[in-house]
Structure formats: structure tokens, C-alpha cells
N, C-alpha and C positions, 0 to 999 in steps of 0.2 A: 558572290553567287547570289540571286534573289531568293527570299525565304518563301518558302510554300505556305499558304495560308492555312490556319489552324483547322478551319472547316473542311480542307480537303483531306488532311490527315484523317479527321473524324469520318469522313465518307468511307475511306479505305479500311479503317478499323471496323467500321458497321460491316462492310462486305465481307471481310474475314470471319465475324461474328455469325452472319447470317451462312456462310458457306460451311461454318463448321457443323450447323445444324443439318445441312445437306450430307456432310461427310458421315454424321452421326446415322441419318437414316440409311445410306448406302452399306454400311457394316452389316445390315441385317440380311444381305446375302450369304453370309457364313452360316446362316440357320439352314440353308440347303445341304451344306456339307455334314452338318450334324444331324439329320434326320435317322440315319441308321443308329448311331449312337444313344439318340432319344429312344427309338424302338426297342432297343435292347436293355436300356435302363429301366423302362417302365413295363417291359413285358408286353407290349401292345404289338399289333399287327401295323405293317407299313400304311395301309389304307385308312388307318384310325389316325395315325401320327401325322399324315398329310393334311389333316385339317388344321394344323399349326399354321400351314401357309394358305389354305383356302379361307379360314376365318379372317386372317390378316388382311388378306386382299378384298375380301369382301366387304369388311367394316371401312378399310380406307377409301375403297371407290364409293361407297354409299353415303359417305359424309362429305366428301370434298366440297361439294356444290354448295351444301348448306354452310359449311365453315366459311368457304370464300364469301358468301353474302354477308355472313355475321360479321367477318373481319372487316369488310368495307363499312359496315355499320358502327362499330364499337372500337375498332383500332386494329391495324396490323400487329403493330409490337405486342400487344396485350395478348393475342392469340399465338404468335410465335413463341413468347416466353411460357405461356401456359403449356403450349405443346411440346417444348423442349422438357419441361418439368414432368408432365405426365409420361413422357416416353422414357425419361431416366428412372423415374420412379418403377415403372412396369418391368424393364429389363432386369431392374435389380431384383424385383420381387420374384419373377420368371427364375432367374439363376439360384434363389433360395428355396424354390417350391420343390416339393418330394411328393406330389400328387399331380397326375397327368390332367386331371380335369380343371386344377387351379392353374395349370400352366396355360390350358386354352383359355381361361378367364383372362388371365393377364395379359395374353395376347391380344385378345380384343381391346383392353384398356391401352396396350402399346400402340396398336393401329389409329386409336383415336388420337393419341400425341402425333404419331407420324402424319396423319391426314392434316393437321394443324400446321406442322412443319412444311409440308409441301404445298399446302393453299397459300402460304404467306411468303416464303422465301423469295420467288422472283418478283414478287410485289413489292417487297421491301427494297430489294435492290433497285428495281425501277423507279421507286419512290425517291431514293437517294442520289440517283444519278440523271443528269438530263441526256437528251439524246446524242450528244456530243462524245459522250463516255459510257453510255449505257451498254453498247455492245462489249466492250472490253471487260466492264463489270459483270455481265452476265456470264461470258466465256470464262472469267476467273472462277466464277462461282460453279461452274459445270465442271471446270477441270479439278476443282477440290473436292467436288462430290464424286467424281470420277476416281479419285485417288481412295475413296473409302470402299469402293469395289475393288480396288487392288489390295488393300490392307485387309478386306474381307476374305480375299481368295488366298492370300499368303498366309495370315495371321490365323484364320479360322482352324485350318487343319493342324497347325502347331499347337494351339491352344487346346484342341480336341484331344491331342495325343498326349499332351503333358497333363492335363487337368480335368478333363472330362467335359461333357456338353454345357454345363452349366457356366464354364470359364467364358464361353463367347457371348453370354449375355452379360456377365458381371465385369468383364473387362470393359465394357462401354461406360460403366459407372463414372470414372474419371473425366471422360471425354463430355459426358451429358453435364456433369457439374461445371466444368468450364464452360460450357457453351451456355448455360443457363445464368451463370455469373456476369458473363461478358453482355448476354443479352440485355440483362436488368441494367447494366452500368452505362453500356455505349449506345445502345439503339435508342432513338427519339421518336416518340410518339407524336404524329402530327394530328390535328382534331379532324376527326371525320367530316366529311362534307355531305350536306343533305339530312333528312329527318332521321333520327335515331329510332327507327321501329324495326323491329325483329321480324323474321318470317313467321308465317302461320306454323304452330306447332304441329297440326295435323297435317299439313302439307309437307313439312320436313320428314315426319315419321313415315308417311306413305312413300316419299321418295326414297327414303333409306331401305325401306323394305323392299319396294320394287327393284332397285339397282342391285341389291344384295342377292335377290332371287335370280336376277340375270346372271350375276356372276357364278352363283351355284349351278345355273342350268349350263354355262359354258363349260365348267369344271366336270359336271357329271355326265354330259351327253356323250362325250366319247368313250366313257367307260359302261354306261347302262343303255344307251340308245334312246331314240325319241319316243319309242313306245313304252318305256318303263313308267309305272304308276308316280315313282318320285318326281321325274322329269315332268311328265304332264301336270302334277300338282304344282310345281313351281312355275310352270308356264302360266298357268291360272292365275297364281298368287301375284306374279309379275305384271300381268295384264291388268288384274283388279286394282293394284297397289297404285300403278302408273296412271291409271284412268282417275282413280280418286285424286291423286297429287295434282293432276291436270286441272281437274274442276276446282279443287280447294285453292291451288296457287292462282288461278286465273282470276278468282275473285278477292283475292288478298289485297290490301292498300299498298303493300311493298313485297311483290312476288319474288320467289327465289330465282326463278329462271326469266329475269327482266334482261333479254340479250339483244335488245335494239341498239345498244352500243357497239355491237360487233360490225366491223367493216368487211366487205369481201376478203380483203387480204388478211384478217384476223381469222376469219372462218376457213380459209384456206390452210393457214397455218396451224389450226386445230386438227383439220381432217388429215393433213399430212403427217401430224405427230402419231395420229391414230394408225394410219395405214404402214408408216414406218415401223412401229413397234409391233403391229400384227405380222409384218412379214421378216423382221430381223431377229425377234426374240427367240426363233428356232434354234439359234446357236446354243442357247443356254440350256435347252432340254433335249435336243435331238442329236447334236453333234458329238456330246460325251459318250453315246453309244457307239457311234462310230469310231471314235478314238479307242476306246477300251475293246469293244467287240471285234473289229476290222483290224486295227493297228496294233492292239495289244498294249496300248499304252497304260503305265501303272498311274496311281494316284498323284504322285509328285510330278510326273511328267504332264499329266493332265492339267494340273492346277497351273503349272508354268505356260502351258499353251494358252489357256484360256484368259490367262493375265494379260497376254500381248494386246487384244483388242482395248481393254481401259487404259493401258499404259499409253498407246498411241493417241487414244481418244483424248486423254489429259493434255497432251501437247497441241493437238489440232484444235481443240475447243478455244485455247488462248489465241491461237492464230485467227480463227474465224470470228471471234469477239472482236479483235483488233479491226479486221476487214469490214464487219458489220458497221463500224462507225464512219466508214468512207464510201461504202457501196450499198446499195438496196440489199439488206439482209435476206429478203424472199428470193434474190439471184443466188446469193451463197448457199442458202438451204437446198435449193434445186440442184444444183451442181453436186453438193454433198449426198443428196439423196440418189443421185445417179451413180456416185462412188459405191454407195451401200448396194444398190441394185447389182451392179457389176460384180462386187466382190461376192455377193450370195449366188449369184449364176456360177460363178467359178467353183463353187463347192459341188455342182452337179457333175463335174469333171474328175472328182475324185475316185479311186478305185482301190482294189487290194493292193496295187504296186505302189500306191501313194506312200509319202513319208511323212513324219511329223513336221518337217521343213515345209513341205507342200502346203500343210494346214497352217502352219504358222505364217506363211507370207498371206494367204488369204484372210486370216484374222487380223493382221495388220492393216491390209487394205481396208477391211470392214471397220476397224477402230478408228481409222483416219477419216471414213466418211461419218462415222457414229458422232465423234467428238465436235465436227464441223458443223453437222446438221442439228444437234442440241443446242449450241449455242447460237446460231444465226436464227434458226426457228422461233427460239424463245425471244431473240431480240426483235424478230418481225412482228410477233405478236404484240409485245409490250409497247412497240414503237406506235401501235395503232389504237389503243385503248385510253379512254379519259382517266385522270387521277384518281377519281372517286369508285372506278371500277378495277382496280389492278388485283385486289384480292380475289374477286371472281374471275378474272382473266387467269391468273395463277392457279386457281381450282379447276377451271376448265382444262387447262393444260395437263394439269396432274391427272385429272378424269380421263381425258382422252389417252393417256399413256397407260393408266392403269387398266383402262378397258381393252387397250390392245394388247396387253399381256395376257389378261384371261381368254381374250379371243383368239390369240395365237396359240395358247397351249389347248385350248379346247378344240379348234378348228384344225389345227396342223396334226395333232394327235390322232384326230378322226380320219383324216386324209392319209397320213402316214399308215395308219392300221388298215385302211381299206386298200391301198396299194401293196401293202405287205401280203394281206390275204390273197389278194388276186394273183400276185406273183409267185406265192408258196405252192400254188396248184401246178406249176410247170417248172418252176427252178428249185435249186437246192438253197439251203437256209441262208448262206452268206450271199449268194448270187441275189436271191429274193430281197434282203435287207437292202443291198446297194441300189437295186433298181427302184425300191419304193423311197430310199433315201434321196436317190437323184431327182425323182419325180416329184417329191415333196418340196424340195429345194426349188425346182422349177416353178412350181405353184406360188412359193414365197417372193420370187423373181417378178412373176406376174402382178402381185399385189403391191410390190415396191414399184413397179412401172406406172401402175395406176397413181400411186403417191406423187411420182415425179410429175404427172400430167396436172394433178390437183394443184400442187405446189407452185408450177411454173408461172413466173410473170411473163406471159409471152410476149409482151411488147419489148422487154428488155432482157430477155434471157441471152441473147448474143452479143447485145450492145449495152452493158451495164452503164448507168449514169452515175458520175461522180457527184458527190453532194456538194 
């Protein structure tokens, strides 16, 4: 039997190392489960405790583009290792905190580490593997990251019941230490290409403030409305900050948003990721209310049902990654997005007579499309970019997904509330909820349909080319 070259083993050890960082980041899904316990522990209001999520997403989204630019300049491994270290230290300190303000402060620190992980992980994998095996590698990374979501769903509730909210943070310490040690030992730092000139500090600051303000607007607009003084102030802040960023970055010798390397296929992949997330994230914040209020599902049944999508996604990501090495990945991503759109549409047919099995079938179909899309769309993007822009490409993908999440929460919540208010005038409470639920999912289907149009490589959609 022929021996496998040592460098091949090293690549796959490197892939596992980077995937462990993605797994670590996915474990943060357990924080959503712990919000009621954190509220009770600190004697706070739910609206106050939700800043744990808002600040985390806002900080991550605001930093990703700058971090991607810096990672391309100073080294992907350096920023990945630093990100894992910051993330691990932050979750440990959060778990040991006894003051809510301190928890919020360390959540911001944790978000900085998470932004570094997300902005460098796909880039490191793309750097390690050539186009003949990159799809499989990215599919494997996606699959392992999805296992983190499964672990968060199953383990989060158990840790919460047995040890309290702090355990969902402290339990990540061993994973973080292992990921940090492996990253230092296994990953190789390739010398960055091009001049080592960092972005303009003023531009980076203005970009962070502007994007963070946009995230806050999308979170608050559904609760407060356009006319509220806080929303109007944030709109002004976002406009001024982004205008200052544009002016400053345009004059910089090495601008942050130097996007001339993006091909049409890469742009389509980024837009498709944004639209997919905007249309499909509804399952994580609206579906649980249907399961609990209409079907009467308990917490354990709810957790098991929501686990179905990531379980199926973990399997289909591997298959899609394998196929992406043999067929155009944009073709696979488009068909996967079609599956997601169909699955989301089927939720509009749910009613009072539906069962947990009916929901489970739909979630399984959704998971099949989700895993396939994530792996193939990432492969489609990374196939199109030069080696000295891998960090920025990873950051742009992470940014598109993060922006899709906050857009989904803000937009879909506002749409659902509007439909619910209108239906409540003529219907009983349960019927009004079902009407608003169905119409909101139909809106999500339309958004996903737009994503299919954007993603589709029309010349090869029905006749895929073999490589």
C-alpha cells in the first residue's frame, strides 16, 4: 500500500485544528438558552439581558472587515491563534463574573475573538488546500462547525439545569485550550504577500461605529419604530460614520475595502449568503413560538426538534463539499438554496392540526439545503479570490452572514408584528398568530427566491460542467 505523504497528513490536521475554532464559536448558540436564567440570576429585565446578544453581534459584525484586511497583511495564523486565545479567556472570565456589567464587557471581548476566528478560518483552509480538494475541506469544516450547534442545543440545557448559566461559558475552556495549543503547533504561517501596511485607524474606527450603529438600528427598529429618537439618532450616527469612513478609506494608501479582486461569481456568492441568512434565520426566533404556543411542545421536545436541522446539515455539508470538487460549486449552492426556499415555504402550511413530526420533516429538509449551501457557497467564493485576499474574502462572507442575521431578526420581527396586529383585529389570538406566522414565512420564501436568482449560474444551471 502506498504511503500518504506527510504534508497531506499535516493539511488534514490543520483542517481539524481550524474546524475546532469554528466548533468553539458555534457553541455560543447555548447563550440563547441561558437568557432566562441570566435574567433571574442578576435580577434584570429581559430587555436588558438581551444586550448580551446585541453587543456580541454588533461588535463581531463591526470588526470583521478590518480584521480580514489585517489578517491578509500580517498573517492568517497570527490572527486565528490570537482570536482563539481572546475568545477562550473571555468565556472563562464571563463564567466567573458576578456582575452583569462585567459580563457585558467581557462579551465584547469575546466578540473580538470570535470575529478573528470567523474572518480567518475559511481563509486558512483555502490556503492549505488547492482547488482539487478545497471543497471537501471546506465541507468538513462546515460539518464540524455544525456539530458545535448540535452540542450547544443538547448540552446547553443540561449544563444549565445541573450547574447554572455560568457553566455554558466555563465548559468551553477545555475546547479553547485544545484549539489554541493545536493552532500554535500545527498551523503554518505563510509569509503575507504585498506591502505590510495596516489600514488607517480613523477609517477602521469610523467603519466599526457605522456598522455597529446599523446593527443596533436593525435590532431596535422593530421594538421602537422608525420615529423613536434613539433610532433616528443611530441612523444619523451610521450615516455620518460611514461617510467619514468612505472619505478616509478612499484616501488611504492601503484601503480596507479594496474590493477590486472580487469577481462577479464571488459577489453573487456573498449576496446569496446574505439573502439565505435573512430568509432562513426565522427558524431560530419565530418557529419556537409556534412549537410552544400552538403545538404545546415542552423545552426538551423543542430542543430535539431544533436539533434536526444541524444534524442533517452536518451530513449534507460533507456531500456538498465532495461534489464541489467535481462540479461548479455555484451550481450546487443554487440547487441547495432552492431546497431551503421550498422547505421554508412548507412551513406556511402548518396549522393547529400539525404534529411535531410535520415540523421535523420540514426542519430536516431545511437542514439538507442549509449544509449543502454553506459548504458549496463558501467553496464558490474561495475558488474565485487570489491568495493574498483570502482573509478579506473570509471576512466578507462572515460579514454577509452576520448582517443577514440582524436583518432577519429586525425585519422579520417587524413584518410578523405588523401581520399579527392586522390579523388580531378580526381573528382570535391563535388564528391571528397562525395567519401572521404563515405570511411571514411566505415573505421569507420570497427573499430566498431572490437569493436563488442571484446565486444561479444561469448558463450551467441545468447542464453542470464536469471539471
